[in-house]
Rosetta silent file (secondary structure, phi, psi, omega in degrees, C-alpha in Angstrom):
SEQUENCE: MLDYVLNGLMQRYQERVPDVAAIIAAMINEDLIQIADDIENDHIAFRTIGVPQLGIQSLEKIFLHYGYTKQAQYHFSEKKLDAYWYAPSEPKYPRIFISELRVQDLSEDAQRIITSYTDEVKVDPVTKLDLDNGPEVDLFLHSALWKTPSLADYKALAAESEYAAWVIYNRYYLNHFTISLQNLPAGYNTVADFNAFLERNGFKLNDAGGKIKESPDHLLLQSSTVAKMIPAKFAGNVTQEISGSYVEFAERRVLPQFAHLPLSEIKREHRREGFEAGNADRIFESTYSSQTQR
SCORE:     score description
SCORE:     0.000 S_00000001
   1 L     0.000  -34.348  179.218  114.075  -27.486  -44.812 S_00000001
   2 H   -62.102  -41.628 -179.361  111.321  -26.961  -42.239 S_00000001
   3 H   -61.413  -44.126 -179.968  109.582  -24.463  -44.542 S_00000001
   4 H   -61.521  -43.792 -177.425  109.677  -26.972  -47.392 S_00000001
   5 H   -67.682  -44.648 -179.188  108.227  -29.759  -45.260 S_00000001
   6 H   -64.146  -39.722  179.600  105.482  -27.569  -43.710 S_00000001
   7 H   -65.359  -39.693  179.243  104.525  -26.194  -47.158 S_00000001
   8 H   -65.905  -39.621  177.517  104.246  -29.726  -48.542 S_00000001
   9 H   -60.825  -48.012 -177.060  102.083  -30.812  -45.611 S_00000001
  10 H   -65.713  -39.092 -179.759   99.771  -27.825  -46.010 S_00000001
  11 H   -60.563  -46.461 -178.583   99.495  -28.178  -49.814 S_00000001
  12 H   -74.324  -34.918  175.374   98.300  -31.761  -49.661 S_00000001
  13 H   -60.085  -46.021  179.228   96.130  -31.114  -46.623 S_00000001
  14 H   -64.096  -34.267  177.524   94.308  -28.326  -48.479 S_00000001
  15 H   -64.789  -32.962 -173.888   93.776  -30.686  -51.503 S_00000001
  16 H   -94.925  -11.602 -173.197   92.175  -33.228  -49.210 S_00000001
  17 L  -124.953   91.140 -176.675   90.112  -30.885  -46.980 S_00000001
  18 H   -56.418  -27.727 -179.981   87.673  -28.704  -48.986 S_00000001
  19 H   -62.737  -25.157 -176.773   86.767  -26.667  -45.911 S_00000001
  20 H   -61.532  -56.901 -177.086   90.270  -25.146  -45.860 S_00000001
  21 H   -64.416  -35.552 -178.138   89.883  -23.244  -49.138 S_00000001
  22 H   -69.719  -38.854  177.053   86.241  -22.418  -48.368 S_00000001
  23 H   -65.528  -45.622  179.777   87.162  -20.915  -44.961 S_00000001
  24 H   -61.137  -41.322  176.507   90.001  -18.949  -46.436 S_00000001
  25 H   -60.633  -43.535 -178.522   87.714  -17.619  -49.157 S_00000001
  26 H   -66.625  -38.767  179.450   85.122  -16.563  -46.586 S_00000001
  27 H   -67.053  -37.810  179.408   87.841  -14.801  -44.455 S_00000001
  28 H   -69.860  -39.655 -179.011   89.067  -12.914  -47.527 S_00000001
  29 H   -60.907  -34.126 -179.534   85.469  -12.058  -48.550 S_00000001
  30 L   -98.485   13.237  175.317   84.859  -10.478  -45.104 S_00000001
  31 L    62.261   31.263  174.076   88.252   -8.653  -45.117 S_00000001
  32 L   -77.944  -34.087  179.381   89.703  -10.662  -42.200 S_00000001
  33 L  -141.246  161.766  175.848   92.752  -11.393  -44.299 S_00000001
  34 L   -95.623  -43.467 -179.992   94.057  -10.344  -47.728 S_00000001
  35 L  -138.435  165.152 -177.329   95.699  -13.636  -48.676 S_00000001
  36 H   -57.096  -33.081 -179.933   95.976  -17.131  -47.172 S_00000001
  37 H   -65.625  -13.732  175.739   99.481  -16.483  -45.925 S_00000001
  38 H   -71.008  -18.192 -178.026   98.054  -13.893  -43.555 S_00000001
  39 L   -69.696  133.904  175.536   96.634  -16.696  -41.398 S_00000001
  40 L   -92.330  121.899 -177.323   98.616  -17.450  -38.242 S_00000001
  41 E   -90.463  106.572 -176.915   98.853  -21.232  -37.831 S_00000001
  42 E   -65.122  -49.935  176.824   98.526  -22.038  -34.158 S_00000001
  43 E  -164.019  161.216  173.385   99.439  -25.725  -34.525 S_00000001
  44 E  -121.218  156.197 -172.128   99.307  -28.782  -36.751 S_00000001
  45 E  -138.241  144.389  179.050   98.537  -32.231  -35.502 S_00000001
  46 E  -125.460  150.820  173.038   99.390  -35.826  -36.458 S_00000001
  47 E  -115.947  140.545 -176.662   97.960  -39.145  -35.356 S_00000001
  48 E  -135.588  169.815  175.829  100.199  -42.208  -34.994 S_00000001
  49 E  -109.790  126.359 -176.156  100.077  -45.883  -33.928 S_00000001
  50 L   -81.521   75.389  170.336  101.997  -46.912  -30.818 S_00000001
  51 L  -117.689  158.616 -168.990  104.017  -49.848  -31.952 S_00000001
  52 L   -51.759  -38.198 -174.167  107.803  -50.118  -31.280 S_00000001
  53 L   -93.400    2.597 -177.501  109.047  -49.069  -34.750 S_00000001
  54 L  -134.415 -147.235  175.166  106.475  -46.257  -35.257 S_00000001
  55 H    75.160 -166.316 -176.682  104.408  -43.956  -33.094 S_00000001
  56 H   -57.716  -44.475 -173.725  105.520  -40.699  -31.437 S_00000001
  57 H   -59.513  -26.575  178.831  109.148  -41.783  -30.886 S_00000001
  58 H   -81.739  -58.447 -172.895  109.516  -42.190  -34.673 S_00000001
  59 H   -63.781  -35.759 -178.869  107.649  -39.165  -36.083 S_00000001
  60 H   -60.060  -28.806 -176.368  108.991  -36.748  -33.513 S_00000001
  61 H   -56.402  -33.671 -179.412  112.557  -37.274  -34.760 S_00000001
  62 H   -63.329  -47.206 -171.630  111.736  -35.211  -37.896 S_00000001
  63 H   -81.144  -30.747  174.449  110.595  -32.191  -35.927 S_00000001
  64 H   -63.977  -36.289  178.482  113.236  -32.456  -33.171 S_00000001
  65 H   -62.412  -35.103 -177.177  115.780  -32.311  -36.029 S_00000001
  66 L   -89.122   16.983  171.987  114.208  -29.042  -37.254 S_00000001
  67 L    97.914    0.319  175.572  114.600  -27.351  -33.876 S_00000001
  68 L   -72.921  149.981  176.470  111.381  -28.222  -32.094 S_00000001
  69 E  -119.356  140.533 -175.774  111.526  -29.043  -28.411 S_00000001
  70 E   -73.922  134.294 -174.932  109.381  -31.634  -26.693 S_00000001
  71 E  -118.089 -138.154 -172.266  106.960  -30.228  -24.117 S_00000001
  72 E   -71.946  154.350  176.732  104.127  -31.608  -21.953 S_00000001
  73 E  -106.296  148.681 -178.292  102.595  -35.029  -22.222 S_00000001
  74 E  -130.624  148.653  179.251   98.858  -35.686  -22.211 S_00000001
  75 E  -123.730  140.238  178.360   96.844  -38.857  -21.544 S_00000001
  76 E  -129.727   90.796 -171.391   93.371  -39.752  -22.836 S_00000001
  77 L   -63.319  -44.089 -175.692   92.339  -42.819  -20.898 S_00000001
  78 L   -68.163  -39.579 -179.584   88.948  -43.373  -22.543 S_00000001
  79 L   -86.324   -5.093  178.959   90.264  -43.026  -26.096 S_00000001
  80 L    62.305   49.113 -178.801   93.438  -45.026  -25.262 S_00000001
  81 E  -129.664  153.289  168.373   95.740  -42.250  -26.504 S_00000001
  82 E  -125.023  160.666 -179.888   98.902  -40.457  -25.365 S_00000001
  83 E  -159.458  156.526  170.062  100.237  -37.212  -26.845 S_00000001
  84 E  -131.347  158.484  166.775  103.018  -34.622  -26.655 S_00000001
  85 E  -121.596  161.988 -169.146  103.267  -31.146  -28.049 S_00000001
  86 E  -133.145  129.950 -178.851  106.369  -29.564  -29.468 S_00000001
  87 E   -92.638  137.091  179.087  107.423  -25.897  -29.405 S_00000001
  88 L   -76.907  164.503 -178.339  109.078  -24.398  -32.491 S_00000001
  89 L   -78.002  -21.253  177.413  112.434  -22.652  -32.419 S_00000001
  90 L  -133.598  142.666 -174.443  110.847  -19.509  -33.838 S_00000001
  91 L   -65.119  -13.689  179.479  107.346  -18.063  -33.175 S_00000001
  92 L   -73.267  -13.491 -179.396  106.606  -17.848  -36.936 S_00000001
  93 L   -98.176  154.080  179.605  106.287  -21.635  -37.026 S_00000001
  94 L   -75.941  152.096  167.095  103.269  -23.615  -35.749 S_00000001
  95 E   -63.655  158.710  177.768  103.303  -25.717  -32.614 S_00000001
  96 E  -124.106  139.599 -178.825  103.097  -29.455  -33.295 S_00000001
  97 E  -126.970  118.632  179.344  100.795  -31.947  -31.506 S_00000001
  98 E  -120.300  123.397 -179.315  101.490  -35.648  -32.000 S_00000001
  99 E  -110.889  161.285 -173.924   99.120  -38.272  -30.581 S_00000001
 100 E  -146.449  133.251  177.138   99.577  -42.053  -30.382 S_00000001
 101 E   -79.021  128.921  177.269   97.209  -44.991  -30.002 S_00000001
 102 L   -82.398   85.819 -171.718   98.007  -47.243  -27.089 S_00000001
 103 H   -57.137  -37.407 -176.208   97.708  -50.412  -29.129 S_00000001
 104 H   -65.909  -14.024 -179.607   98.369  -52.685  -26.102 S_00000001
 105 H   -90.549   -5.346  179.959   95.177  -51.346  -24.499 S_00000001
 106 L   -87.899  167.831  177.863   92.956  -52.573  -27.344 S_00000001
 107 L   -63.592  160.224  178.045   91.348  -56.016  -27.680 S_00000001
 108 H   -56.321  -41.884  179.238   93.423  -58.904  -29.042 S_00000001
 109 H   -60.676  -46.157  179.002   91.471  -58.824  -32.272 S_00000001
 110 H   -62.811  -42.224 -179.978   92.111  -55.103  -32.788 S_00000001
 111 H   -63.865  -39.587 -179.017   95.833  -55.573  -31.991 S_00000001
 112 H   -64.200  -42.481  178.526   96.059  -58.453  -34.441 S_00000001
 113 H   -62.501  -45.974 -175.844   94.491  -56.307  -37.227 S_00000001
 114 H   -62.389  -48.823 -177.728   96.740  -53.351  -36.517 S_00000001
 115 H   -68.298  -22.686  175.905   99.992  -55.411  -36.382 S_00000001
 116 H   -63.649  -23.839  176.120   99.073  -57.242  -39.598 S_00000001
 117 H   -96.244  -50.017 -174.872   99.713  -53.917  -41.231 S_00000001
 118 H   -68.303  -22.201 -179.911  102.349  -52.231  -39.070 S_00000001
 119 L   -67.944  -14.184  174.640  104.507  -55.388  -38.974 S_00000001
 120 L   -64.911  -25.064  178.847  105.309  -54.661  -42.632 S_00000001
 121 L   -92.418  106.600 -171.615  107.505  -51.827  -41.230 S_00000001
 122 L   -82.154  -32.936  178.357  110.494  -53.692  -39.867 S_00000001
 123 L  -135.236  162.192  178.825  112.517  -50.737  -38.496 S_00000001
 124 L   -55.342  112.639 -177.034  111.809  -47.131  -37.634 S_00000001
 125 H   -63.390  -28.011 -177.612  111.506  -45.578  -41.145 S_00000001
 126 H   -65.526  -29.991  179.914  112.617  -42.125  -39.993 S_00000001
 127 H   -64.166  -19.241  179.816  116.061  -43.472  -39.206 S_00000001
 128 H   -89.946   -6.451 -176.544  116.555  -44.106  -42.962 S_00000001
 129 L   -86.537  147.452  167.126  115.761  -40.540  -43.966 S_00000001
 130 L   -88.671   99.912 -175.368  118.176  -37.726  -44.752 S_00000001
 131 L   -70.223   -7.982  174.957  116.364  -35.168  -42.588 S_00000001
 132 L   -91.764    0.147  178.410  118.249  -32.336  -44.334 S_00000001
 133 L  -102.779   97.131 -178.531  116.639  -33.374  -47.642 S_00000001
 134 H   -53.029  -51.246 -179.423  113.285  -31.560  -47.653 S_00000001
 135 H   -60.169  -33.343  179.775  111.809  -33.312  -50.693 S_00000001
 136 H   -67.026  -43.078 -179.583  112.744  -36.726  -49.219 S_00000001
 137 H   -69.166  -39.248 -178.617  110.978  -35.930  -45.893 S_00000001
 138 H   -63.914  -43.998  179.138  107.988  -34.434  -47.701 S_00000001
 139 H   -61.751  -42.694 -179.979  107.606  -37.594  -49.847 S_00000001
 140 H   -59.054  -42.920 -176.668  107.873  -39.816  -46.729 S_00000001
 141 H   -70.535  -10.218  179.653  105.099  -37.907  -44.937 S_00000001
 142 L  -122.300   22.846  178.122  102.791  -38.502  -47.905 S_00000001
 143 L  -113.879  152.076  178.381  103.711  -42.142  -48.651 S_00000001
 144 L   -76.953  140.111 -179.447  102.027  -45.302  -47.421 S_00000001
 145 L   -99.298  -17.243  177.525  103.971  -47.224  -44.793 S_00000001
 146 L  -148.080  172.066 -175.886  101.886  -50.395  -45.136 S_00000001
 147 L   -60.500  159.356  177.763   99.473  -51.981  -47.565 S_00000001
 148 L   -67.476  130.205 -177.526   95.987  -50.475  -48.171 S_00000001
 149 L   -73.503  156.999  173.237   93.685  -51.873  -45.517 S_00000001
 150 L   -78.859  154.727  179.283   90.597  -53.904  -46.301 S_00000001
 151 H   -63.490  -36.407  176.500   87.223  -52.375  -45.626 S_00000001
 152 H   -59.200  -44.095 -178.379   86.438  -55.253  -43.209 S_00000001
 153 H   -68.564  -41.902  176.512   89.505  -54.486  -41.172 S_00000001
 154 H   -56.065  -49.585  179.894   88.711  -50.748  -41.213 S_00000001
 155 H   -63.808  -40.787  178.947   85.183  -51.386  -39.938 S_00000001
 156 H   -61.807  -44.044  179.267   86.353  -53.827  -37.300 S_00000001
 157 H   -66.983  -41.526 -176.295   88.810  -51.260  -35.924 S_00000001
 158 H   -62.864  -30.396 -179.273   86.256  -48.417  -36.126 S_00000001
 159 H   -68.007  -23.322  179.049   83.857  -50.406  -33.981 S_00000001
 160 H  -106.345  -37.152 -178.502   86.437  -50.324  -31.146 S_00000001
 161 L  -149.783  104.409  177.949   88.510  -47.243  -31.874 S_00000001
 162 H   -63.524  -28.829  173.718   87.633  -44.719  -34.577 S_00000001
 163 H   -59.841  -50.287 -178.387   91.066  -43.214  -34.051 S_00000001
 164 H   -56.432  -45.691  179.930   92.667  -46.576  -34.915 S_00000001
 165 H   -62.570  -42.645 -179.186   90.591  -46.880  -38.073 S_00000001
 166 H   -59.509  -46.136 -174.053   91.448  -43.291  -39.162 S_00000001
 167 H   -73.224  -38.459 -179.099   95.176  -43.918  -38.806 S_00000001
 168 H   -62.599  -27.284  175.797   95.255  -47.346  -40.416 S_00000001
 169 H   -91.285  -46.016 -170.190   93.840  -45.779  -43.573 S_00000001
 170 H   -88.098  -14.198 -177.466   95.286  -42.247  -43.510 S_00000001
 171 L    51.871 -128.527 -172.233   98.743  -42.982  -42.031 S_00000001
 172 L   -91.507   13.548 -179.318  100.744  -39.752  -41.425 S_00000001
 173 L   -61.791  144.293 -176.353   98.512  -37.398  -43.421 S_00000001
 174 L   -56.561  128.572  179.970   97.988  -34.163  -41.567 S_00000001
 175 L   -79.410  -42.360  172.904   95.005  -34.473  -39.266 S_00000001
 176 E  -165.747  158.826  168.789   94.334  -30.770  -38.918 S_00000001
 177 E  -119.240  167.245 -166.521   95.824  -27.302  -38.891 S_00000001
 178 E  -131.872  119.856  178.910   94.619  -24.563  -36.584 S_00000001
 179 E   -80.510  123.120  178.496   93.723  -20.943  -37.319 S_00000001
 180 E   -80.718  128.579 -170.425   94.883  -18.646  -34.587 S_00000001
 181 L   -99.438  -27.971 -165.537   92.138  -16.153  -33.807 S_00000001
 182 L   -64.272  -21.206  179.395   93.314  -13.587  -31.256 S_00000001
 183 L   -96.363    5.513  176.576   95.128  -11.380  -33.828 S_00000001
 184 L   -78.065  166.781  179.858   92.191  -11.208  -36.249 S_00000001
 185 L   -60.732  154.712  177.538   90.066   -8.037  -36.426 S_00000001
 186 L   -54.894  140.865 -177.514   87.628   -7.255  -33.612 S_00000001
 187 L    94.448   -7.089  177.751   84.351   -9.132  -34.043 S_00000001
 188 L  -134.920   -7.603 -168.051   86.306  -12.222  -35.283 S_00000001
 189 L   -93.141   17.646  171.511   89.072  -12.554  -32.742 S_00000001
 190 L  -129.698  159.289  178.440   87.411  -14.816  -30.236 S_00000001
 191 H   -59.126  -43.416 -178.986   86.201  -18.426  -30.626 S_00000001
 192 H   -57.084  -49.185 -178.375   82.602  -17.273  -29.964 S_00000001
 193 H   -67.831  -40.710 -176.406   82.739  -14.626  -32.675 S_00000001
 194 H   -71.854  -34.541  175.820   84.562  -16.832  -35.149 S_00000001
 195 H   -60.960  -43.865  178.183   82.147  -19.728  -34.603 S_00000001
 196 H   -61.054  -41.930  176.274   79.269  -17.330  -35.473 S_00000001
 197 H   -62.017  -43.113  178.079   81.121  -16.308  -38.611 S_00000001
 198 H   -61.566  -49.513 -176.564   81.671  -19.999  -39.560 S_00000001
 199 H   -66.448  -36.768  174.660   78.108  -20.988  -39.002 S_00000001
 200 H   -58.909  -28.605 -179.513   76.873  -17.932  -40.885 S_00000001
 201 L   -99.059   13.945  170.260   78.879  -19.242  -43.777 S_00000001
 202 L    86.047   14.072  179.349   77.457  -22.722  -43.567 S_00000001
 203 L   -85.732  140.080  178.586   80.301  -24.620  -41.807 S_00000001
 204 L   -92.255  129.024 -178.045   79.390  -27.491  -39.433 S_00000001
 205 E  -104.650  145.953  173.889   81.073  -27.343  -36.044 S_00000001
 206 L   -66.153  123.903 -179.902   81.993  -30.149  -33.664 S_00000001
 207 L  -108.662   13.755  177.305   79.597  -29.918  -30.723 S_00000001
 208 L   -64.054  117.723 -179.123   81.089  -32.631  -28.510 S_00000001
 209 L    74.477   15.057 -175.138   81.151  -31.118  -25.049 S_00000001
 210 L   101.700  153.839 -179.710   79.841  -27.859  -26.598 S_00000001
 211 L   -70.868  -24.342  175.837   81.002  -25.975  -29.667 S_00000001
 212 L  -105.946  120.620  174.559   83.536  -24.077  -27.544 S_00000001
 213 E   -97.988  121.769 -173.496   86.104  -26.179  -25.686 S_00000001
 214 E  -124.704  133.808  178.477   87.525  -24.139  -22.822 S_00000001
 215 L   -70.751  156.715 -177.492   90.406  -24.882  -20.458 S_00000001
 216 L   -59.514  -27.411  177.549   89.751  -24.692  -16.704 S_00000001
 217 L   -83.731   -1.550  175.644   91.853  -21.489  -16.521 S_00000001
 218 L    66.876   20.083 -176.486   89.643  -19.958  -19.245 S_00000001
 219 L  -106.681  -11.920  178.099   92.750  -18.930  -21.185 S_00000001
 220 E  -129.134  114.964  179.603   92.670  -21.473  -24.042 S_00000001
 221 E  -121.484  137.382 -174.542   89.466  -21.782  -26.096 S_00000001
 222 E  -136.831  153.466  168.099   89.167  -24.038  -29.128 S_00000001
 223 E  -148.709  174.698 -179.983   86.607  -25.185  -31.690 S_00000001
 224 E  -158.504  156.656  171.020   86.707  -27.152  -34.903 S_00000001
 225 E   -75.503  168.991  170.237   84.785  -28.091  -38.005 S_00000001
 226 L   -90.538  135.941  178.189   83.482  -31.624  -38.480 S_00000001
 227 L   -59.933  137.495  177.123   85.504  -33.683  -40.943 S_00000001
 228 L   -78.040  150.569  174.296   83.835  -34.094  -44.324 S_00000001
 229 E   -76.557  130.420 -178.171   83.189  -37.583  -45.602 S_00000001
 230 E  -124.323  148.811  177.196   85.590  -38.407  -48.439 S_00000001
 231 E   -68.986  131.349  177.376   85.694  -41.410  -50.890 S_00000001
 232 E  -122.492  131.989  179.541   88.365  -43.875  -49.760 S_00000001
 233 E   -98.763  121.050 -177.969   89.615  -46.778  -51.862 S_00000001
 234 E   -98.913  176.330  178.278   90.245  -49.904  -49.827 S_00000001
 235 H   -55.330  144.325 -179.676   91.955  -53.198  -50.793 S_00000001
 236 H    79.906   13.336  177.487   90.303  -54.994  -53.683 S_00000001
 237 H    66.670   28.256  177.388   89.307  -51.636  -55.264 S_00000001
 238 E   -88.287  132.056 -178.016   86.406  -51.285  -52.825 S_00000001
 239 E  -114.077  135.185  176.520   85.346  -47.657  -52.280 S_00000001
 240 E  -145.769  148.842  175.324   83.582  -46.305  -49.215 S_00000001
 241 E   -78.853  136.559  177.295   83.210  -42.815  -47.768 S_00000001
 242 E  -136.650  167.178 -179.670   85.140  -42.245  -44.529 S_00000001
 243 E   -76.520  140.600  179.571   85.886  -39.117  -42.481 S_00000001
 244 L   -93.941 -138.808  177.094   88.788  -37.016  -43.739 S_00000001
 245 L  -104.462 -179.427 -172.695   90.553  -34.207  -41.878 S_00000001
 246 E  -143.758 -176.824  179.446   89.176  -31.024  -40.369 S_00000001
 247 E  -121.502  136.594 -178.637   90.045  -27.412  -39.422 S_00000001
 248 E  -115.854  161.058 -178.955   90.590  -26.221  -35.820 S_00000001
 249 E  -137.241  135.209 -175.943   90.461  -22.691  -34.317 S_00000001
 250 E  -134.461  138.237  175.233   92.205  -21.478  -31.188 S_00000001
 251 E  -120.248  118.200  178.019   92.032  -18.377  -29.025 S_00000001
 252 E  -106.613  112.767 -175.152   94.919  -17.925  -26.637 S_00000001
 253 L   -83.793  158.109 -177.170   94.166  -15.270  -24.019 S_00000001
 254 E   -68.734  137.114  178.430   96.741  -13.031  -22.346 S_00000001
 255 L   -68.768  144.485 -174.271   98.213  -14.453  -19.099 S_00000001
 256 H   -51.735  -36.588 -177.047   97.159  -12.573  -15.972 S_00000001
 257 H   -71.688   -9.462  179.095  100.677  -11.301  -15.214 S_00000001
 258 H  -116.378   10.528 -176.724  100.729   -9.522  -18.599 S_00000001
 259 L   -61.474  -22.106 -179.252   97.167   -8.152  -18.498 S_00000001
 260 L   -75.749  -16.119 -173.513   98.589   -4.604  -17.915 S_00000001
 261 L   -74.637  143.917  172.419  100.415   -4.533  -21.314 S_00000001
 262 L   -66.300  149.382 -175.516   98.805   -2.546  -24.130 S_00000001
 263 H   -54.471  -34.009 -179.860   97.501   -4.785  -26.961 S_00000001
 264 H   -63.920  -20.620 -176.385  100.230   -3.460  -29.304 S_00000001
 265 H  -100.690   -6.156 -176.474  102.912   -4.950  -27.065 S_00000001
 266 L   -73.029  126.340  177.917  101.323   -8.416  -26.611 S_00000001
 267 L  -119.701  175.394 -176.608  103.424  -11.122  -28.198 S_00000001
 268 H   -54.123  -39.397 -176.432  103.120  -14.935  -28.332 S_00000001
 269 H   -70.800   -9.038  179.523  105.015  -15.384  -25.051 S_00000001
 270 H   -94.012   -0.230 -177.419  102.454  -13.270  -23.227 S_00000001
 271 E  -110.274  166.784  178.682   99.577  -15.634  -24.023 S_00000001
 272 L   -57.125  129.439 -177.912   98.479  -19.020  -22.742 S_00000001
 273 L  -105.738  176.433  174.138  100.845  -21.718  -24.079 S_00000001
 274 L    67.987 -159.964 -173.597  100.512  -25.446  -24.503 S_00000001
 275 L  -130.971 -178.406  179.010   97.322  -27.484  -24.753 S_00000001
 276 L  -138.267  123.125 -175.096   94.547  -28.796  -22.525 S_00000001
 277 H   -58.117  -41.008  179.525   93.671  -32.496  -22.378 S_00000001
 278 H   -63.650  -38.090  175.024   89.976  -31.844  -21.887 S_00000001
 279 H   -64.878  -51.765 -173.514   89.791  -29.666  -24.976 S_00000001
 280 H   -63.678  -34.774  179.805   91.828  -32.013  -27.095 S_00000001
 281 H   -55.490  -42.111 -178.144   89.724  -35.018  -26.016 S_00000001
 282 H   -81.149  -33.878  178.704   86.652  -33.517  -27.619 S_00000001
 283 H   -62.039  -35.697  176.911   88.472  -32.128  -30.641 S_00000001
 284 H   -53.159  -31.315 -173.336   89.577  -35.677  -31.566 S_00000001
 285 H   -73.007   -1.299  175.997   85.898  -36.449  -32.101 S_00000001
 286 H   -58.384  -20.780  177.065   85.823  -34.172  -35.191 S_00000001
 287 H  -106.686    3.386 -175.162   86.472  -37.320  -37.243 S_00000001
 288 L   -88.023  148.220 -175.623   84.183  -39.580  -35.231 S_00000001
 289 H   -58.703  -26.497  178.397   80.864  -40.869  -36.540 S_00000001
 290 H   -61.854  -26.680  176.298   79.037  -39.203  -33.615 S_00000001
 291 H   -97.603  -45.423 -172.065   79.920  -35.897  -35.329 S_00000001
 292 H   -69.817  -26.549 -174.563   80.145  -36.778  -39.003 S_00000001
 293 L   -97.967    1.388 -174.627   76.809  -38.602  -39.054 S_00000001
 294 L   -87.742    0.000    0.000   74.700  -36.071  -37.121 S_00000001
């Protein structure tokens, strides 16, 4: 069932994010991979709204059912977000990162707008799902949970929290997937090298805090494209371009205690695990106007 759900997420994500197919094509053209399935997916990420019947506690039920285990928590005080990451039962599957808007930390006006939509969801919708039914879960992850927002509400939320505006329109659509770099051919297997490859091929990178986001231990390096603007249809058949999703890239370096191992023996468990709040904080901005409008 997990394979079915992940394939459904990736299929629709690729349809909505033109950069995915373009990056894959560039990688094939330069012989980094032969087919798309050769890409190692480091992690996928979702954004949620922290109200009692939704948020992390709801969405995580799906992935916990499929064998994921809940790991570290992260806080983003300025952006008013919390997050957890989840480790898969097998290394062939991507890690999962789920973030949540702390609605109670927003202004009363923003809270009123958000709950005018989320209050349509009376109970945790995941509790109604047959989690062993892949097509049912896949449909849920690509279905609207509340009415289509008005453009006025979207703009009002964006003025206070661009994250809130993104989620109120996009719901549970996949926010990004992440190409793992360290096992690519030499010359492409670091964030610095891969960024150069991306920019050579015309892709725009998130430069918030620098194009390379690096953990204090220097073992997790990340970068991302900037979300493309896509036409969105709001209530009343009003259309406006808003930021869509993006693609992330991660380089996980070998932990010091395994530095003596030959490269041929290095496995996932020998590399830096988890995430870094400082990196993620800047990656979130891949959908923010400070990046999409520059």
